[in-house]
DRENTORKOL-3810 file (N, C-alpha, C; in nm, 4 decimals):
REM DRENTORKOL-3810
@n.u->0.0845; n.v->-0.1163; n.w->0.0001; ca.u->0.0007; ca.v->-0.0002; ca.w->-0.0003; c.u->0.0886; c.v->0.1223; c.w->0.0004
@n.u->0.0640; n.v->0.2152; n.w->-0.0875; ca.u->0.1451; ca.v->0.3344; ca.w->-0.0985; c.u->0.0747; c.v->0.4517; c.w->-0.0298
@n.u->0.1501; n.v->0.5585; n.w->-0.0050; ca.u->0.0952; ca.v->0.6747; ca.w->0.0626; c.u->-0.0224; c.v->0.7307; c.w->-0.0178
@n.u->-0.1340; n.v->0.7503; n.w->0.0466; ca.u->-0.2548; ca.v->0.8045; ca.w->-0.0183; c.u->-0.3455; c.v->0.6986; c.w->-0.0769
@n.u->-0.3008; n.v->0.5757; n.w->-0.0821; ca.u->-0.3809; ca.v->0.4655; ca.w->-0.1385; c.u->-0.4899; c.v->0.4254; c.w->-0.0378
@n.u->-0.5980; n.v->0.3734; n.w->-0.0878; ca.u->-0.7076; ca.v->0.3279; ca.w->0.0004; c.u->-0.7535; c.v->0.1919; c.w->-0.0355
@n.u->-0.8127; n.v->0.1232; n.w->0.0614; ca.u->-0.8736; ca.v->-0.0088; ca.w->0.0426; c.u->-1.0201; c.v->0.0069; c.w->0.0786
@n.u->-1.1099; n.v->-0.0170; n.w->-0.0210; ca.u->-1.2525; ca.v->-0.0082; ca.w->0.0095; c.u->-1.2953; c.v->-0.1284; c.w->0.0968
@n.u->-1.3634; n.v->-0.0974; n.w->0.2067; ca.u->-1.4119; ca.v->-0.2023; ca.w->0.2942; c.u->-1.5614; c.v->-0.2267; c.w->0.2660
@n.u->-1.6385; n.v->-0.1169; n.w->0.2668; ca.u->-1.7791; ca.v->-0.1208; ca.w->0.2318; c.u->-1.8070; c.v->-0.0217; c.w->0.1193
@n.u->-1.7519; n.v->-0.0537; n.w->0.0011; ca.u->-1.7675; ca.v->0.0345; ca.w->-0.1142; c.u->-1.6995; c.v->0.1700; c.w->-0.0877
@n.u->-1.7649; n.v->0.2758; n.w->-0.1332; ca.u->-1.7080; ca.v->0.4090; ca.w->-0.1096; c.u->-1.7511; c.v->0.4656; c.w->0.0263
@n.u->-1.8405; n.v->0.3956; n.w->0.0954; ca.u->-1.8889; ca.v->0.4457; ca.w->0.2244; c.u->-1.7834; c.v->0.4321; c.w->0.3333
@n.u->-1.7036; n.v->0.3256; n.w->0.3347; ca.u->-1.5999; ca.v->0.3044; ca.w->0.4349; c.u->-1.4745; c.v->0.2533; c.w->0.3683
@n.u->-1.3665; n.v->0.3342; n.w->0.3771; ca.u->-1.2391; ca.v->0.2942; ca.w->0.3148; c.u->-1.1281; c.v->0.3145; c.w->0.4196
@n.u->-1.0239; n.v->0.2344; n.w->0.4051; ca.u->-0.9060; ca.v->0.2494; ca.w->0.4884; c.u->-0.7984; c.v->0.3170; c.w->0.4060
@n.u->-0.7525; n.v->0.4356; n.w->0.4506; ca.u->-0.6522; ca.v->0.5132; ca.w->0.3795; c.u->-0.5169; c.v->0.5008; c.w->0.4493
@n.u->-0.4106; n.v->0.4980; n.w->0.3694; ca.u->-0.2772; ca.v->0.5026; ca.w->0.4253; c.u->-0.2281; c.v->0.6445; c.w->0.4210
@n.u->-0.2164; n.v->0.7081; n.w->0.5361; ca.u->-0.1652; ca.v->0.8446; ca.w->0.5434; c.u->-0.0581; c.v->0.8501; c.w->0.6500
@n.u->0.0188; n.v->0.9573; n.w->0.6508; ca.u->0.1205; ca.v->0.9759; ca.w->0.7530; c.u->0.0941; c.v->1.1128; c.w->0.8183
@n.u->0.1086; n.v->1.1169; n.w->0.9487; ca.u->0.0950; ca.v->1.2392; ca.w->1.0240; c.u->0.2338; c.v->1.2930; c.w->1.0538
@n.u->0.2697; n.v->1.4039; n.w->0.9949; ca.u->0.4019; ca.v->1.4604; ca.w->1.0100; c.u->0.4211; c.v->1.5485; c.w->1.1304
@n.u->0.3160; n.v->1.5653; n.w->1.2073; ca.u->0.3248; ca.v->1.6548; ca.w->1.3247; c.u->0.2738; c.v->1.5891; c.w->1.4499
@n.u->0.1871; n.v->1.6594; n.w->1.5195; ca.u->0.1302; ca.v->1.6061; ca.w->1.6440; c.u->-0.0193; c.v->1.5866; c.w->1.6245
@n.u->-0.0967; n.v->1.6066; n.w->1.7264; ca.u->-0.2407; ca.v->1.5813; ca.w->1.7194; c.u->-0.3042; c.v->1.6559; c.w->1.6046
@n.u->-0.3907; n.v->1.5890; n.w->1.5338; ca.u->-0.4672; ca.v->1.6460; ca.w->1.4212; c.u->-0.3801; c.v->1.6990; c.w->1.3096
@n.u->-0.2552; n.v->1.6531; n.w->1.3015; ca.u->-0.1641; ca.v->1.6941; ca.w->1.1958; c.u->-0.1009; c.v->1.8306; c.w->1.2134
@n.u->-0.1177; n.v->1.8914; n.w->1.3316; ca.u->-0.0562; ca.v->2.0229; ca.w->1.3535; c.u->0.0954; c.v->2.0088; c.w->1.3537
@n.u->0.1617; n.v->2.1064; n.w->1.2902; ca.u->0.3079; ca.v->2.1029; ca.w->1.2803; c.u->0.3695; c.v->2.2264; c.w->1.3380
@n.u->0.4908; n.v->2.2132; n.w->1.3905; ca.u->0.5638; ca.v->2.3294; ca.w->1.4365; c.u->0.6490; c.v->2.3884; c.w->1.3246
@n.u->0.6716; n.v->2.3147; n.w->1.2203; ca.u->0.7381; ca.v->2.3644; ca.w->1.1017; c.u->0.8887; c.v->2.3410; c.w->1.1004
@n.u->0.9326; n.v->2.2820; n.w->0.9930; ca.u->1.0745; ca.v->2.2644; ca.w->0.9661; c.u->1.1447; c.v->2.1658; c.w->1.0568
@n.u->1.2746; n.v->2.1602; n.w->1.0384; ca.u->1.3596; ca.v->2.0647; ca.w->1.1142; c.u->1.3601; c.v->2.0991; c.w->1.2608
@n.u->1.3663; n.v->2.2288; n.w->1.2936; ca.u->1.3690; ca.v->2.2658; ca.w->1.4362; c.u->1.2387; c.v->2.2269; c.w->1.5036
@n.u->1.1267; n.v->2.2402; n.w->1.4349; ca.u->0.9980; ca.v->2.2010; ca.w->1.4910; c.u->0.9909; c.v->2.0520; c.w->1.5190
@n.u->1.0473; n.v->1.9698; n.w->1.4286; ca.u->1.0487; ca.v->1.8242; ca.w->1.4494; c.u->1.1360; c.v->1.7899; c.w->1.5724
@n.u->1.2522; n.v->1.8549; n.w->1.5821; ca.u->1.3408; ca.v->1.8305; ca.w->1.6947; c.u->1.2742; c.v->1.8736; c.w->1.8275
@n.u->1.2115; n.v->1.9912; n.w->1.8265; ca.u->1.1416; ca.v->2.0421; ca.w->1.9446; c.u->1.0281; c.v->1.9492; c.w->1.9847
@n.u->0.9515; n.v->1.8999; n.w->1.8882; ca.u->0.8413; ca.v->1.8114; ca.w->1.9183; c.u->0.8918; c.v->1.6794; c.w->1.9774
@n.u->0.9996; n.v->1.6253; n.w->1.9212; ca.u->1.0581; ca.v->1.5017; ca.w->1.9749; c.u->1.1062; c.v->1.5222; c.w->2.1175
@n.u->1.1726; n.v->1.6353; n.w->2.1415; ca.u->1.2215; ca.v->1.6646; ca.w->2.2774; c.u->1.1047; c.v->1.6814; c.w->2.3746
@n.u->1.0008; n.v->1.7494; n.w->2.3329; ca.u->0.8836; ca.v->1.7695; ca.w->2.4184; c.u->0.8187; c.v->1.6356; c.w->2.4535
@n.u->0.8118; n.v->1.5476; n.w->2.3585; ca.u->0.7546; ca.v->1.4138; ca.w->2.3855; c.u->0.8307; c.v->1.3402; c.w->2.4943
@n.u->0.9618; n.v->1.3489; n.w->2.4885; ca.u->1.0494; ca.v->1.2828; ca.w->2.5886; c.u->1.0247; c.v->1.3415; c.w->2.7280
@n.u->1.0175; n.v->1.4747; n.w->2.7353; ca.u->0.9953; ca.v->1.5443; ca.w->2.8634; c.u->0.8592; c.v->1.5031; c.w->2.9176
@n.u->0.7572; n.v->1.4993; n.w->2.8343; ca.u->0.6216; ca.v->1.4649; ca.w->2.8788; c.u->0.6144; c.v->1.3219; c.w->2.9296
@n.u->0.6905; n.v->1.2339; n.w->2.8692; ca.u->0.6945; ca.v->1.0959; ca.w->2.9195; c.u->0.7514; c.v->1.0917; c.w->3.0629
@n.u->0.8474; n.v->1.1781; n.w->3.0898; ca.u->0.9021; ca.v->1.1898; ca.w->3.2255; c.u->0.7938; c.v->1.2339; c.w->3.3239
@n.u->0.7098; n.v->1.3292; n.w->3.2844; ca.u->0.5998; ca.v->1.3746; ca.w->3.3690; c.u->0.4971; c.v->1.2619; c.w->3.3927
@n.u->0.4715; n.v->1.1836; n.w->3.2890; ca.u->0.3770; ca.v->1.0732; ca.w->3.3052; c.u->0.4327; c.v->0.9691; c.w->3.4010
@n.u->0.5606; n.v->0.9381; n.w->3.3907; ca.u->0.6228; ca.v->0.8449; ca.w->3.4824; c.u->0.6140; c.v->0.8980; c.w->3.6297
@n.u->0.6445; n.v->1.0230; n.w->3.6471; ca.u->0.6353; ca.v->1.0872; ca.w->3.7781; c.u->0.4937; c.v->1.0753; c.w->3.8325
@n.u->0.3952; n.v->1.1004; n.w->3.7496; ca.u->0.2554; ca.v->1.0946; ca.w->3.7925; c.u->0.2153; c.v->0.9511; c.w->3.8303
@n.u->0.2604; n.v->0.8527; n.w->3.7544; ca.u->0.2317; ca.v->0.7137; ca.w->3.7887; c.u->0.2927; c.v->0.6740; c.w->3.9215
@n.u->0.4145; n.v->0.7164; n.w->3.9447; ca.u->0.4815; ca.v->0.6894; ca.w->4.0751; c.u->0.4008; c.v->0.7524; c.w->4.1867
@n.u->0.3565; n.v->0.8758; n.w->4.1657; ca.u->0.2745; ca.v->0.9464; ca.w->4.2639; c.u->0.1442; c.v->0.8708; c.w->4.2924
@n.u->0.0811; n.v->0.8203; n.w->4.1850; ca.u->-0.0428; ca.v->0.7447; ca.w->4.2008; c.u->-0.0191; c.v->0.6151; c.w->4.2761
@n.u->0.0970; n.v->0.5503; n.w->4.2525; ca.u->0.1309; ca.v->0.4294; ca.w->4.3259; c.u->0.1449; c.v->0.4545; c.w->4.4760
@n.u->0.2101; n.v->0.5658; n.w->4.5104; ca.u->0.2267; ca.v->0.6009; ca.w->4.6494; c.u->0.0941; c.v->0.6340; c.w->4.7189
@n.u->-0.0022; n.v->0.6851; n.w->4.6409; ca.u->-0.1343; ca.v->0.7202; ca.w->4.6974; c.u->-0.2266; c.v->0.5998; c.w->4.6985
@n.u->-0.1763; n.v->0.4859; n.w->4.6561; ca.u->-0.2575; ca.v->0.3615; ca.w->4.6500; c.u->-0.3853; c.v->0.3813; c.w->4.5685
@n.u->-0.3665; n.v->0.4368; n.w->4.4480; ca.u->-0.4778; ca.v->0.4631; ca.w->4.3572; c.u->-0.5406; c.v->0.3334; c.w->4.3075
@n.u->-0.6669; n.v->0.3416; n.w->4.2609; ca.u->-0.7315; ca.v->0.2189; ca.w->4.2113; c.u->-0.6555; c.v->0.1598; c.w->4.0912
@n.u->-0.6647; n.v->0.0297; n.w->4.0793; ca.u->-0.5932; ca.v->-0.0428; ca.w->3.9747; c.u->-0.6342; c.v->0.0066; c.w->3.8337
@n.u->-0.7588; n.v->0.0415; n.w->3.8144; ca.u->-0.8058; ca.v->0.0895; ca.w->3.6824; c.u->-0.7355; c.v->0.2178; c.w->3.6420
@n.u->-0.7161; n.v->0.3099; n.w->3.7388; ca.u->-0.6482; ca.v->0.4366; ca.w->3.7079; c.u->-0.5042; c.v->0.4079; c.w->3.6708
@n.u->-0.4385; n.v->0.3209; n.w->3.7469; ca.u->-0.3003; ca.v->0.2862; ca.w->3.7159; c.u->-0.2866; c.v->0.2178; c.w->3.5796
@n.u->-0.3800; n.v->0.1287; n.w->3.5494; ca.u->-0.3783; ca.v->0.0602; ca.w->3.4206; c.u->-0.3970; c.v->0.1596; c.w->3.3069
@n.u->-0.4898; n.v->0.2525; n.w->3.3234; ca.u->-0.5132; ca.v->0.3535; ca.w->3.2195; c.u->-0.3891; c.v->0.4424; c.w->3.1992
@n.u->-0.3272; n.v->0.4852; n.w->3.3067; ca.u->-0.2059; ca.v->0.5660; ca.w->3.2936; c.u->-0.0896; c.v->0.4879; c.w->3.2317
@n.u->-0.0820; n.v->0.3579; n.w->3.2671; ca.u->0.0228; ca.v->0.2744; ca.w->3.2085; c.u->0.0026; c.v->0.2583; c.w->3.0583
@n.u->-0.1205; n.v->0.2458; n.w->3.0171; ca.u->-0.1500; ca.v->0.2371; ca.w->2.8725; c.u->-0.1156; c.v->0.3660; c.w->2.8020
@n.u->-0.1448; n.v->0.4813; n.w->2.8663; ca.u->-0.1076; ca.v->0.6082; ca.w->2.8058; c.u->0.0468; c.v->0.6196; c.w->2.7963
@n.u->0.1150; n.v->0.5725; n.w->2.9005; ca.u->0.2600; ca.v->0.5769; ca.w->2.8994; c.u->0.3206; c.v->0.4948; c.w->2.7879
@n.u->0.2755; n.v->0.3719; n.w->2.7718; ca.u->0.3339; ca.v->0.2867; ca.w->2.6680; c.u->0.2969; c.v->0.3366; c.w->2.5268
@n.u->0.1807; n.v->0.3977; n.w->2.5132; ca.u->0.1432; ca.v->0.4572; ca.w->2.3851; c.u->0.2347; c.v->0.5752; c.w->2.3529
@n.u->0.2583; n.v->0.6599; n.w->2.4549; ca.u->0.3492; ca.v->0.7721; ca.w->2.4349; c.u->0.4924; c.v->0.7279; c.w->2.4063
@n.u->0.5363; n.v->0.6233; n.w->2.4740; ca.u->0.6722; ca.v->0.5703; ca.w->2.4474; c.u->0.6818; c.v->0.5152; c.w->2.3081
@n.u->0.5766; n.v->0.4499; n.w->2.2613; ca.u->0.5778; ca.v->0.4013; ca.w->2.1238; c.u->0.5831; c.v->0.5145; c.w->2.0213
@n.u->0.5131; n.v->0.6223; n.w->2.0513; ca.u->0.5200; ca.v->0.7398; ca.w->1.9644; c.u->0.6592; c.v->0.8029; c.w->1.9620
@n.u->0.7248; n.v->0.8030; n.w->2.0761; ca.u->0.8645; ca.v->0.8535; ca.w->2.0820; c.u->0.9561; c.v->0.7663; c.w->1.9985
@n.u->0.9422; n.v->0.6367; n.w->2.0134; ca.u->1.0272; ca.v->0.5456; ca.w->1.9321; c.u->1.0024; c.v->0.5702; c.w->1.7822
@n.u->0.8750; n.v->0.5849; n.w->1.7448; ca.u->0.8434; ca.v->0.6136; ca.w->1.6059; c.u->0.9049; c.v->0.7464; c.w->1.5611
@n.u->0.8951; n.v->0.8491; n.w->1.6438; ca.u->0.9469; ca.v->0.9818; ca.w->1.6014; c.u->1.0991; c.v->0.9846; c.w->1.5995
@n.u->1.1635; n.v->0.9041; n.w->1.6848; ca.u->1.3086; ca.v->0.9050; ca.w->1.6862; c.u->1.3695; c.v->0.8211; c.w->1.5717
@n.u->1.3066; n.v->0.7067; n.w->1.5453; ca.u->1.3723; ca.v->0.6113; ca.w->1.4573; c.u->1.2944; c.v->0.5844; c.w->1.3286
@n.u->1.1799; n.v->0.6457; n.w->1.3061; ca.u->1.1000; ca.v->0.6177; ca.w->1.1886; c.u->1.1792; c.v->0.6480; c.w->1.0626
@n.u->1.1956; n.v->0.5508; n.w->0.9809; ca.u->1.2694; ca.v->0.5695; ca.w->0.8562; c.u->1.4205; c.v->0.5586; c.w->0.8708
@n.u->1.4670; n.v->0.5511; n.w->0.9948; ca.u->1.6100; ca.v->0.5405; ca.w->1.0179; c.u->1.6564; c.v->0.3964; c.w->1.0320
@n.u->1.5768; n.v->0.3170; n.w->1.0980; ca.u->1.6170; ca.v->0.1767; ca.w->1.1211; c.u->1.5534; c.v->0.0814; c.w->1.0202
@n.u->1.4279; n.v->0.0959; n.w->0.9954; ca.u->1.3557; ca.v->0.0001; ca.w->0.9074; c.u->1.3345; c.v->0.0614; c.w->0.7690
@n.u->1.3424; n.v->-0.0228; n.w->0.6672; ca.u->1.3012; ca.v->0.0240; ca.w->0.5341; c.u->1.1538; c.v->-0.0063; c.w->0.5169
@n.u->1.0934; n.v->0.0461; n.w->0.4152; ca.u->0.9509; ca.v->0.0200; ca.w->0.3966; c.u->0.9261; c.v->-0.1227; c.w->0.3506
@n.u->0.8136; n.v->-0.1795; n.w->0.3880; ca.u->0.7791; ca.v->-0.3140; ca.w->0.3488; c.u->0.6717; c.v->-0.3107; c.w->0.2415
@n.u->0.6619; n.v->-0.4205; n.w->0.1695; ca.u->0.5574; ca.v->-0.4355; ca.w->0.0656; c.u->0.4804; c.v->-0.5633; c.w->0.0977
@n.u->0.3811; n.v->-0.5936; n.w->0.0140; ca.u->0.3055; ca.v->-0.7168; ca.w->0.0336; c.u->0.3928; c.v->-0.8403; c.w->0.0160
@n.u->0.4987; n.v->-0.8282; n.w->-0.0627; ca.u->0.5814; ca.v->-0.9460; ca.w->-0.0930; c.u->0.7092; c.v->-0.9522; c.w->-0.0104
@n.u->0.7413; n.v->-0.8446; n.w->0.0633; ca.u->0.8618; ca.v->-0.8434; ca.w->0.1423; c.u->0.8369; c.v->-0.7790; c.w->0.2776
@n.u->0.9187; n.v->-0.8177; n.w->0.3739; ca.u->0.9083; ca.v->-0.7636; ca.w->0.5065; c.u->1.0152; c.v->-0.6571; c.w->0.5227
@n.u->0.9874; n.v->-0.5534; n.w->0.6016; ca.u->1.0872; ca.v->-0.4510; ca.w->0.6260; c.u->1.2113; c.v->-0.5114; c.w->0.6926
@n.u->1.3288; n.v->-0.4645; n.w->0.6517; ca.u->1.4515; ca.v->-0.5132; ca.w->0.7095; c.u->1.5034; c.v->-0.4114; c.w->0.8102
@n.u->1.5694; n.v->-0.4658; n.w->0.9132; ca.u->1.6288; ca.v->-0.3720; ca.w->1.0102; c.u->1.7652; c.v->-0.3299; c.w->0.9594
@n.u->1.7972; n.v->-0.2064; n.w->0.9777; ca.u->1.9217; ca.v->-0.1429; ca.w->0.9314; c.u->1.9427; c.v->-0.1646; c.w->0.7820
@n.u->1.8593; n.v->-0.1025; n.w->0.6971; ca.u->1.8753; ca.v->-0.1193; ca.w->0.5531; c.u->2.0098; c.v->-0.0679; c.w->0.5025
@n.u->2.0599; n.v->-0.1263; n.w->0.3941; ca.u->2.1937; ca.v->-0.0910; ca.w->0.3411; c.u->2.2068; c.v->0.0573; c.w->0.3121
@n.u->2.1109; n.v->0.1160; n.w->0.2448; ca.u->2.1203; ca.v->0.2541; ca.w->0.2063; c.u->2.0778; c.v->0.3503; c.w->0.3165
@n.u->2.0466; n.v->0.2973; n.w->0.4334; ca.u->1.9983; ca.v->0.3817; ca.w->0.5428; c.u->1.8496; c.v->0.4094; c.w->0.5266
@n.u->1.7926; n.v->0.4711; n.w->0.6236; ca.u->1.6513; ca.v->0.5035; ca.w->0.6186; c.u->1.6290; c.v->0.6317; c.w->0.5409
@n.u->1.5143; n.v->0.6903; n.w->0.5562; ca.u->1.4829; ca.v->0.8127; ca.w->0.4830; c.u->1.4605; c.v->0.9319; c.w->0.5741
@n.u->1.4911; n.v->0.9159; n.w->0.7055; ca.u->1.4785; ca.v->1.0286; ca.w->0.7966; c.u->1.5953; c.v->1.0249; c.w->0.8946
@n.u->1.6562; n.v->1.1394; n.w->0.9258; ca.u->1.7644; ca.v->1.1359; ca.w->1.0223; c.u->1.7114; c.v->1.1197; c.w->1.1651
@n.u->1.8005; n.v->1.0904; n.w->1.2604; ca.u->1.7632; ca.v->1.0721; ca.w->1.3992; c.u->1.6899; c.v->1.1933; c.w->1.4525
@n.u->1.5818; n.v->1.1722; n.w->1.5256; ca.u->1.4958; ca.v->1.2734; ca.w->1.5857; c.u->1.4092; c.v->1.3464; c.w->1.4844
@n.u->1.4125; n.v->1.3122; n.w->1.3574; ca.u->1.3336; ca.v->1.3808; ca.w->1.2574; c.u->1.2342; c.v->1.2911; c.w->1.1869
@n.u->1.2006; n.v->1.1785; n.w->1.2477; ca.u->1.1073; ca.v->1.0827; ca.w->1.1891; c.u->0.9662; c.v->1.1313; c.w->1.1954
END
């Protein structure tokens, strides 16, 4: 599937599109290379705050559901950081007939912190 391509699920009423979000929520961007670096740095700092909050919740003996929810938010945020740091740097793109390889020969298509 290539960028912008879609797969019809229920005719034209419901389709799955392949798109990429180059920024943060709702596609908002800070602009340019500095914006990408700033956004990546901000994500890392915010993960630190989430960890601090989870530790605080543990000390307060918070309900298990609250801790589970915060843990899910934390691992989702960590996954987003890994994507933003290494996207295009470690893995090459995959196709239906091939699987992405780790550390492609020609390198990825995005430098570190600019994925």
